[in-house]
C-alpha positions as CSV (number, residue, x, y, z in Angstrom):
1,M,1.6,-30.5,-72.2
2,K,2.6,-32.1,-75.5
3,D,0.3,-31.4,-78.5
4,E,-1.7,-34.5,-79.4
5,H,-0.6,-34.3,-83.0
6,S,3.1,-34.7,-82.1
7,T,2.6,-38.5,-81.7
8,S,1.1,-38.9,-85.2
9,K,4.7,-39.4,-86.6
10,L,6.7,-42.5,-85.8
11,W,9.4,-40.2,-84.5
12,G,7.1,-37.7,-82.7
13,G,7.9,-38.3,-79.1
14,R,10.5,-35.5,-78.8
15,F,8.4,-32.8,-80.4
16,N,6.0,-30.3,-78.7
17,E,4.1,-29.0,-81.8
18,P,2.9,-30.5,-85.0
19,T,4.9,-30.1,-88.3
20,D,3.8,-27.2,-90.4
21,E,1.5,-28.4,-93.2
22,F,3.7,-26.8,-95.9
23,V,6.8,-28.3,-94.3
24,K,5.1,-31.7,-94.4
25,R,4.7,-31.5,-98.2
26,F,8.1,-29.8,-98.6
27,T,10.0,-32.5,-96.7
28,A,8.0,-35.6,-97.8
29,S,9.4,-37.9,-100.5
30,V,6.6,-40.5,-100.7
31,D,5.3,-39.2,-104.0
32,F,8.5,-40.3,-105.7
33,D,10.2,-42.9,-103.5
34,Q,7.1,-45.1,-103.4
35,R,8.4,-46.7,-106.6
36,M,10.9,-48.5,-104.3
37,A,8.1,-50.2,-102.3
38,A,9.0,-53.7,-103.6
39,E,12.6,-53.2,-102.6
40,D,11.6,-51.8,-99.2
41,I,9.5,-54.8,-98.5
42,R,12.2,-57.2,-99.7
43,G,14.7,-55.5,-97.4
44,S,12.3,-55.7,-94.5
45,L,11.7,-59.4,-95.1
46,A,15.4,-60.1,-95.1
47,H,16.0,-57.9,-92.0
48,A,13.1,-59.7,-90.2
49,R,14.6,-63.1,-91.0
50,M,18.0,-62.0,-89.7
51,L,16.4,-60.7,-86.5
52,E,14.6,-64.0,-85.9
53,K,17.9,-65.9,-86.4
54,A,19.5,-63.5,-83.9
55,G,16.8,-64.2,-81.3
56,I,15.4,-60.7,-81.4
57,L,12.1,-61.8,-83.1
58,S,10.2,-65.0,-82.4
59,A,9.2,-67.4,-85.1
60,E,5.6,-66.3,-84.7
61,E,6.5,-62.6,-85.0
62,L,8.5,-63.4,-88.1
63,D,5.6,-65.2,-89.6
64,S,3.2,-62.4,-88.8
65,I,5.6,-59.8,-90.4
66,H,6.0,-62.0,-93.4
67,H,2.3,-62.3,-94.0
68,G,1.6,-58.6,-93.2
69,L,4.3,-57.5,-95.8
70,E,2.8,-59.9,-98.4
71,E,-0.6,-58.3,-97.9
72,I,0.9,-54.8,-98.2
73,A,2.7,-55.8,-101.4
74,Q,-0.7,-57.0,-102.8
75,E,-2.3,-53.7,-101.8
76,I,0.4,-51.7,-103.6
77,A,0.1,-53.8,-106.7
78,A,-3.6,-53.4,-106.7
79,G,-3.4,-49.6,-106.2
80,T,-5.3,-49.7,-102.9
81,F,-2.5,-48.9,-100.5
82,P,-3.2,-45.7,-98.5
83,W,-0.1,-43.6,-99.1
84,S,0.1,-40.7,-96.7
85,V,2.3,-37.6,-96.9
86,D,2.0,-37.4,-93.1
87,L,4.2,-40.5,-93.0
88,E,6.8,-38.8,-95.2
89,D,8.3,-41.7,-97.2
90,V,7.9,-45.2,-98.5
91,H,9.6,-46.7,-95.4
92,M,7.4,-45.1,-92.8
93,N,4.2,-45.7,-94.8
94,I,4.9,-49.4,-95.1
95,E,6.0,-49.7,-91.4
96,A,2.9,-47.9,-90.2
97,R,0.6,-50.0,-92.4
98,L,2.3,-53.2,-91.1
99,T,1.8,-52.1,-87.5
100,D,-1.9,-51.4,-88.2
101,K,-2.2,-54.9,-89.6
102,I,-0.2,-57.0,-87.1
103,G,0.3,-54.8,-84.1
104,L,3.3,-55.1,-81.8
105,A,5.4,-57.2,-84.1
106,G,5.2,-54.5,-86.7
107,K,6.8,-52.1,-84.3
108,K,9.6,-54.5,-83.6
109,L,10.7,-54.7,-87.3
110,H,12.7,-51.5,-87.1
111,T,15.0,-52.9,-84.4
112,G,18.6,-52.7,-85.3
113,R,18.1,-50.5,-88.4
114,S,17.5,-46.8,-89.3
115,R,15.8,-45.2,-92.2
116,N,19.4,-44.1,-93.2
117,D,20.6,-47.7,-93.9
118,Q,17.2,-48.7,-95.0
119,V,17.0,-46.2,-97.8
120,A,20.6,-46.8,-98.8
121,T,19.7,-50.5,-99.2
122,D,16.5,-49.9,-101.0
123,I,18.1,-47.6,-103.6
124,R,20.9,-50.0,-104.2
125,L,18.4,-52.8,-104.7
126,Y,16.3,-50.6,-107.0
127,L,19.3,-49.5,-109.1
128,R,20.6,-53.0,-109.3
129,G,17.4,-54.2,-110.8
130,S,17.3,-51.2,-113.2
131,I,20.9,-52.0,-114.3
132,D,19.8,-55.5,-115.2
133,R,16.9,-54.2,-117.3
134,I,19.1,-51.6,-119.0
135,G,21.7,-54.3,-119.7
136,A,19.1,-56.4,-121.4
137,E,17.9,-53.5,-123.6
138,L,21.4,-52.6,-124.4
139,T,22.1,-56.2,-125.5
140,R,19.0,-56.2,-127.6
141,L,20.1,-53.0,-129.4
142,Q,23.6,-54.4,-129.9
143,S,22.2,-57.6,-131.3
144,G,20.3,-55.6,-133.9
145,L,23.3,-53.6,-134.8
146,V,25.6,-56.6,-135.2
147,Q,23.2,-58.5,-137.4
148,M,22.7,-55.4,-139.6
149,A,26.5,-55.0,-139.8
150,A,26.9,-58.6,-141.0
151,D,24.1,-58.2,-143.5
152,N,25.7,-55.1,-144.9
153,S,29.4,-56.0,-144.8
154,A,29.9,-55.4,-148.5
155,V,27.7,-52.2,-148.8
156,I,30.0,-49.2,-149.5
157,M,29.5,-45.8,-148.1
158,P,31.7,-42.7,-147.7
159,G,33.6,-42.5,-144.5
160,F,33.9,-39.0,-143.1
161,T,36.2,-36.8,-141.2
162,H,35.1,-33.2,-140.5
163,L,31.9,-34.4,-142.2
164,Q,33.9,-34.3,-145.5
165,T,34.3,-37.4,-147.6
166,A,37.5,-39.1,-146.5
167,Q,37.7,-42.8,-147.6
168,P,35.2,-45.4,-148.6
169,V,34.1,-47.8,-145.8
170,S,31.8,-50.7,-145.4
171,F,28.4,-49.7,-144.0
172,G,28.6,-52.7,-141.7
173,H,32.0,-51.5,-140.5
174,H,30.4,-48.1,-139.5
175,L,27.6,-49.9,-137.6
176,L,30.2,-52.0,-135.7
177,A,31.9,-48.8,-134.7
178,W,28.6,-47.9,-132.9
179,N,28.6,-51.3,-131.3
180,E,32.1,-50.8,-129.9
181,M,30.8,-47.7,-128.1
182,L,27.9,-49.6,-126.7
183,E,30.2,-52.5,-125.7
184,R,32.2,-50.1,-123.5
185,D,28.9,-48.8,-122.1
186,Y,27.9,-52.3,-121.2
187,D,31.2,-52.9,-119.5
188,R,30.8,-49.7,-117.5
189,L,27.3,-50.7,-116.5
190,S,28.6,-54.1,-115.3
191,D,31.4,-52.5,-113.4
192,C,28.9,-50.1,-111.7
193,R,26.8,-53.1,-110.7
194,V,29.7,-54.8,-109.0
195,R,30.6,-51.8,-106.9
196,L,27.0,-51.1,-105.8
197,N,26.3,-54.7,-104.9
198,Q,27.2,-54.3,-101.2
199,C,24.6,-54.2,-98.4
200,P,24.4,-51.2,-96.1
201,L,21.7,-52.7,-93.9
202,G,22.8,-52.9,-90.3
203,A,24.8,-49.7,-90.4
204,A,21.7,-48.2,-88.8
205,A,21.8,-44.4,-88.4
206,L,25.6,-44.1,-88.8
207,A,27.4,-46.0,-86.1
208,G,26.0,-49.5,-86.4
209,T,23.8,-51.1,-83.7
210,S,24.3,-52.7,-80.3
211,Y,21.9,-55.6,-81.2
212,P,23.6,-58.9,-82.1
213,I,22.8,-58.7,-85.8
214,D,24.3,-60.7,-88.6
215,R,25.0,-58.4,-91.5
216,S,26.5,-61.2,-93.7
217,L,23.2,-63.1,-93.5
218,T,21.2,-60.0,-94.5
219,A,23.5,-59.4,-97.4
220,E,23.2,-63.0,-98.5
221,L,19.4,-63.0,-98.3
222,L,19.3,-59.9,-100.5
223,E,21.8,-61.3,-103.0
224,F,24.5,-58.7,-102.3
225,D,28.1,-59.8,-102.5
226,K,28.9,-58.7,-99.0
227,P,28.1,-56.1,-96.4
228,T,29.5,-52.6,-96.7
229,E,32.7,-52.1,-94.7
230,N,32.2,-48.9,-92.8
231,S,28.9,-47.8,-91.1
232,L,29.5,-44.1,-91.7
233,D,30.2,-44.5,-95.3
234,S,27.4,-47.0,-95.7
235,V,24.7,-44.4,-95.0
236,A,26.5,-41.4,-96.6
237,D,27.7,-43.0,-99.8
238,R,25.9,-42.1,-103.1
239,D,28.9,-42.9,-105.3
240,F,27.0,-45.7,-107.0
241,A,24.2,-43.3,-108.0
242,I,26.7,-40.8,-109.4
243,E,28.6,-43.5,-111.2
244,F,25.5,-44.8,-112.8
245,C,24.5,-41.3,-113.9
246,A,28.0,-40.8,-115.3
247,L,27.9,-43.9,-117.4
248,A,24.3,-43.1,-118.4
249,A,25.6,-39.7,-119.6
250,I,28.3,-41.4,-121.7
251,L,25.8,-43.9,-123.1
252,L,23.3,-41.2,-124.1
253,T,26.2,-39.2,-125.6
254,H,26.9,-42.2,-127.8
255,M,23.3,-42.5,-128.7
256,S,23.1,-38.8,-129.5
257,R,26.0,-39.3,-131.9
258,F,24.1,-42.2,-133.5
259,S,21.0,-40.0,-133.6
260,E,22.8,-37.2,-135.4
261,E,24.0,-39.6,-138.1
262,L,20.5,-41.1,-138.5
263,V,19.0,-37.6,-138.9
264,L,21.6,-36.8,-141.5
265,W,21.4,-40.1,-143.3
266,S,17.6,-40.1,-143.5
267,S,17.5,-36.5,-145.0
268,A,16.9,-35.8,-148.7
269,Q,20.5,-34.5,-148.9
270,F,21.9,-37.9,-147.9
271,E,19.3,-40.6,-148.5
272,F,21.5,-43.3,-147.1
273,I,18.7,-44.9,-145.1
274,T,14.9,-45.0,-144.7
275,L,13.6,-44.9,-141.2
276,P,10.4,-46.9,-140.5
277,D,7.3,-44.8,-140.7
278,R,6.2,-45.9,-137.2
279,F,9.2,-44.1,-135.7
280,C,8.6,-40.8,-137.5
281,T,6.0,-38.1,-137.6
282,G,4.7,-35.6,-140.1
283,S,4.2,-31.9,-140.3
284,S,1.0,-30.0,-139.5
285,I,1.6,-27.7,-142.5
286,M,4.0,-29.4,-144.9
287,P,2.5,-32.7,-146.2
288,Q,5.7,-34.0,-147.6
289,K,7.6,-34.1,-144.3
290,K,8.7,-37.2,-142.5
291,N,10.4,-36.1,-139.4
292,P,12.9,-38.4,-137.6
293,D,11.4,-37.6,-134.1
294,V,12.8,-40.6,-132.3
295,P,16.5,-39.9,-133.1
296,E,15.9,-36.2,-132.4
297,L,14.3,-36.8,-129.0
298,V,17.1,-39.2,-128.0
299,R,19.6,-36.5,-129.0
300,G,17.7,-34.0,-126.9
301,K,17.3,-36.3,-123.9
302,T,21.1,-36.5,-123.6
303,G,21.1,-33.0,-122.1
304,R,18.6,-34.1,-119.6
305,V,20.7,-37.0,-118.4
306,N,23.9,-34.9,-118.4
307,G,22.0,-32.4,-116.1
308,H,21.1,-35.2,-113.7
309,L,24.7,-36.1,-113.3
310,I,25.6,-32.5,-112.5
311,S,22.7,-32.4,-110.0
312,L,24.0,-35.4,-108.1
313,L,27.6,-34.2,-108.1
314,T,26.5,-30.8,-106.8
315,L,24.2,-32.5,-104.2
316,M,27.1,-34.4,-102.7
317,K,29.9,-32.0,-102.9
318,S,29.6,-30.2,-99.5
319,Q,28.0,-32.9,-97.3
320,P,29.7,-33.8,-94.1
321,L,29.5,-37.3,-92.8
322,A,27.1,-39.0,-92.3
323,Y,23.5,-38.9,-93.6
324,N,21.9,-35.5,-94.4
325,K,18.4,-34.6,-95.6
326,D,20.0,-33.3,-98.8
327,N,20.2,-37.0,-99.9
328,Q,16.5,-37.1,-100.4
329,E,17.2,-35.1,-103.5
330,D,19.2,-38.0,-105.0
331,K,16.2,-40.0,-106.1
332,E,14.3,-37.9,-108.6
333,P,17.4,-37.3,-110.9
334,L,18.4,-41.0,-110.5
335,F,14.9,-42.3,-111.2
336,D,14.5,-40.0,-114.2
337,T,17.9,-41.1,-115.6
338,I,16.9,-44.7,-115.3
339,D,13.6,-44.1,-117.0
340,T,15.2,-42.0,-119.8
341,V,17.9,-44.5,-120.5
342,L,15.5,-47.4,-120.6
343,D,13.1,-45.5,-123.0
344,C,15.9,-44.5,-125.3
345,L,17.3,-48.0,-125.5
346,R,13.9,-49.6,-126.0
347,A,13.1,-47.2,-128.9
348,Y,16.5,-47.8,-130.6
349,A,16.4,-51.6,-130.0
350,D,13.0,-51.6,-131.7
351,M,13.9,-49.2,-134.5
352,V,17.4,-50.1,-135.6
353,P,16.7,-53.6,-137.0
354,A,13.9,-52.0,-139.1
355,I,16.1,-49.4,-140.7
356,E,16.4,-49.8,-144.5
357,P,19.8,-49.1,-146.0
358,R,20.0,-47.6,-149.4
359,P,23.1,-49.1,-150.9
360,E,22.9,-47.3,-154.3
361,Q,22.7,-43.9,-152.7
362,M,25.6,-44.7,-150.3
363,R,27.8,-45.9,-153.2
364,S,27.0,-42.9,-155.3
365,A,28.0,-40.6,-152.4
366,A,31.2,-42.5,-152.0
367,T,32.2,-41.7,-155.6
368,R,32.1,-38.0,-154.9
369,G,34.8,-36.2,-152.9
370,F,37.8,-38.2,-154.2
371,S,37.4,-40.9,-151.5
372,T,40.1,-43.1,-153.1
373,A,42.8,-40.4,-153.1
374,T,44.7,-42.0,-150.2
375,D,44.7,-45.3,-152.2
376,L,46.4,-43.5,-155.1
377,A,49.0,-42.1,-152.6
378,D,49.6,-45.6,-151.2
379,Y,49.9,-47.0,-154.7
380,L,52.7,-44.4,-155.5
381,V,54.5,-45.3,-152.2
382,G,54.4,-48.9,-153.4
383,R,56.1,-47.7,-156.6
384,G,59.0,-46.1,-154.6
385,L,57.9,-42.6,-153.9
386,A,58.2,-41.1,-150.5
387,F,54.8,-40.6,-148.9
388,R,55.1,-36.8,-148.8
389,D,56.0,-36.8,-152.5
390,A,53.1,-39.1,-153.3
391,H,50.8,-36.8,-151.2
392,E,51.8,-33.9,-153.4
393,V,51.3,-35.8,-156.6
394,V,47.8,-36.9,-155.6
395,G,46.9,-33.4,-154.4
396,Q,47.7,-32.1,-157.9
397,A,45.6,-34.8,-159.4
398,V,42.7,-34.0,-157.1
399,A,43.0,-30.3,-158.1
400,H,42.7,-31.3,-161.7
401,G,39.7,-33.4,-160.9
402,V,38.0,-30.5,-159.1
403,A,38.7,-28.2,-162.1
404,T,37.3,-30.8,-164.6
405,N,34.5,-32.1,-162.3
406,R,35.8,-35.7,-162.5
407,D,36.8,-38.3,-160.0
408,L,40.3,-39.9,-160.1
409,S,38.8,-43.1,-161.5
410,E,37.3,-41.2,-164.4
411,M,40.6,-39.8,-165.6
412,S,42.5,-41.4,-168.4
413,L,45.8,-43.2,-167.8
414,E,47.6,-40.5,-169.8
415,E,46.1,-37.8,-167.6
416,L,47.2,-39.6,-164.4
417,Q,50.7,-40.3,-165.8
418,G,51.0,-36.5,-166.3
419,F,51.3,-36.2,-162.6
420,S,53.7,-39.1,-162.1
421,D,55.3,-41.5,-164.5
422,A,55.2,-44.2,-161.8
423,I,51.6,-44.7,-162.6
424,T,50.7,-47.6,-164.8
425,E,47.5,-49.3,-166.0
426,D,47.0,-51.3,-162.9
427,V,46.3,-48.1,-161.0
428,F,42.6,-48.4,-161.8
429,S,42.3,-51.5,-159.6
430,V,43.1,-49.4,-156.6
431,L,40.9,-46.4,-157.6
432,T,37.7,-48.4,-157.4
433,L,35.6,-48.2,-154.3
434,E,35.6,-52.0,-153.9
435,G,39.3,-52.2,-154.3
436,S,39.8,-49.5,-151.7
437,V,37.6,-51.2,-149.2
438,A,39.0,-54.7,-149.9
439,A,42.6,-53.4,-149.4
440,R,41.9,-52.7,-145.7
441,D,42.1,-56.4,-145.0
442,H,43.5,-56.5,-141.5
443,Y,42.1,-56.9,-137.9
444,G,39.9,-53.9,-137.3
445,G,39.8,-52.9,-141.0
446,T,36.9,-52.2,-143.2
447,A,37.3,-55.0,-145.7
448,P,34.1,-57.1,-146.0
449,A,35.8,-60.2,-144.8
450,Q,37.1,-58.4,-141.7
451,V,33.7,-56.9,-141.0
452,L,32.1,-60.4,-141.1
453,A,34.8,-61.6,-138.7
454,A,34.3,-58.7,-136.4
455,A,30.5,-59.2,-136.4
456,A,31.0,-62.8,-135.5
457,R,33.3,-61.8,-132.6
458,A,30.8,-59.3,-131.4
459,Q,28.0,-61.8,-131.6
460,T,30.0,-64.3,-129.5
461,K,30.4,-61.7,-126.8
462,L,26.6,-61.0,-126.8
463,D,25.9,-64.8,-126.6
464,Q,28.1,-65.1,-123.6
465,R,25.9,-62.6,-121.6
466,A,23.0,-65.0,-121.6
């Protein structure tokens, strides 16, 4: 005789003994997948409407399902919904509650679908909404960067390679370099949304269904672009989750690079910026400390997101078609990636516009390290020297500056002419920081006029997203 507990599951008819209590907890996902409840209800409403159109549900049954799911949504929002580990996941919890409320019509809702295509649909819906929220926060961060760049187009700072002074650049130009990284991130986010926006519902367990369903209607009701093409791939595919985690890893890598610069720039050794107090903390023992905790945490959370990408790649690498229980492990890394990205973007979108640049400190730093040496070489090329010869001449002048602890602009004309008789008095116009920056007056260059033009182009792109 079959154990009475075997029928407590919605799938219990085939089993002769109850599930082990540990196995219940081990295999259940309801503790984390309940966050997709709204998407599960939305998918069920669309599926029910399609079943009614196909003649599988009556209008009365559809109405009963609709009201029952609305009541469940209210219970979940109020925190009174009775989640049960015995019912394994968000899908079976909601279906069982619906059946308790409306009876037979609740049991009919699962006609023509499986938890396999149901979860594939829910997770796409959830990720799609998350992508839209992330895109909004990313746009907010970019808007702050672009405005700050326009406001600081004429502020001069040292540009670095190998973290050594290289050439003077506009602070605004540097900020727009960050924006370019984020613009590519936004493009990747948009591309990911396009590829995931196909509806798996109707693929059922793996082979489709014998019921006369209309997958195009379901896709339309859920605002997908179209149904997925192949039923096997529909339930087995998690490329969209991997792709999202990949772009999230790139985005957080960019933000980590920003963070590293903010940490350096706010230090006493640089003093290029002042971070708002509300985004920093102090030390329990050193009263003078103002620690850049937000940038440091964003830098650290990059490793967390990178790890989630590896988790998903490893999860999928050996799975045969079609659905496997392994795929239950896709949600926690995906959900945490979404949460982490949103938190990091929100923190930066709030913090960046409140950063205070320190132009005097930046300019002073740019006067050290012979940042206009390349300008002197270019000047000599303009006077007829081959670039390699000019490079040698300027190298000798820099060596003299190191020995005498003076910048090129601080040397006399006679000293400079000692390295090349091609140098005349007009050389000092190219040895100033302002002259150096202004000379890069081309598309993509660091001249203030070009920075303002680039900021205007960037703002136009942001405005077009609305």
